[in-house]
C-alpha positions in Angstrom: -73.9 22.5 51.5 -70.3 23.2 51.0 -69.4 19.2 51.5 -68.1 17.1 48.8 -70.4 14.0 49.2 -70.2 10.4 46.8 -72.9 9.4 44.9 -73.9 6.7 47.3 -73.8 9.2 50.0 -76.2 12.3 48.1 -78.9 9.2 47.6 -79.0 8.2 51.0 -79.3 11.7 52.8 -81.5 13.1 49.5 -83.6 9.9 48.6 -86.2 10.3 46.6 -85.5 13.9 45.5 -84.1 16.1 42.5 -80.7 17.0 43.4 -78.5 19.5 41.6 -74.7 18.5 42.0 -72.0 20.7 41.0 -69.7 17.8 40.5 -66.1 17.0 41.1 -66.1 13.5 39.3 -67.3 11.5 36.8 -66.8 8.0 36.0 -65.7 6.6 32.6 -69.7 6.2 31.2 -69.9 10.1 32.6 -71.9 9.6 35.4 -71.9 11.2 38.1 -69.8 9.4 41.1 -68.7 12.5 43.6 -69.8 16.4 44.2 -71.3 19.1 46.0 -74.8 19.6 46.2 -76.6 22.8 45.2 -80.2 22.7 45.8 -82.2 19.5 46.5 -86.0 19.0 46.9 -88.9 16.7 46.4 -90.5 19.3 43.3 -88.3 19.1 40.0 -89.5 22.6 39.4 -87.6 24.6 42.1 -84.3 22.8 41.5 -84.6 23.8 38.2 -85.4 27.4 38.9 -81.5 27.2 40.7 -80.3 25.8 38.2 -81.2 28.8 36.0 -78.8 31.0 38.5 -75.8 28.9 38.1 -73.1 29.8 36.1 -69.6 28.4 35.8 -69.8 25.0 37.2 -70.5 21.7 35.9 -73.5 20.6 37.4 -76.0 17.6 36.7 -79.4 17.3 38.2 -80.3 14.2 39.4 -83.7 11.8 40.9 -82.3 9.9 44.1 -85.0 7.6 44.2 -86.4 4.7 41.9 -87.6 5.4 38.3 -91.0 3.5 37.7 -90.5 0.8 35.0 -93.3 2.2 33.1 -92.0 5.4 33.0 -89.8 6.6 29.6 -86.4 8.6 30.2 -85.2 11.1 27.7 -81.5 12.0 27.5 
């Protein structure tokens, strides 16, 4: 997956999955707006294992699904 994609295209293609993104653009609030998908999986641990092998790239891990209202997210 060498193609740079918008975050919306990534959400559409990988909905409901965890995605490791080498980002190429952020918005004013430091949110990913586009990048290359390095790994994706419904299993978060698989994406984090791939993260351990990444060096020298600016990356983000994002969940491309709906976060339940009763779930607390810590950043």
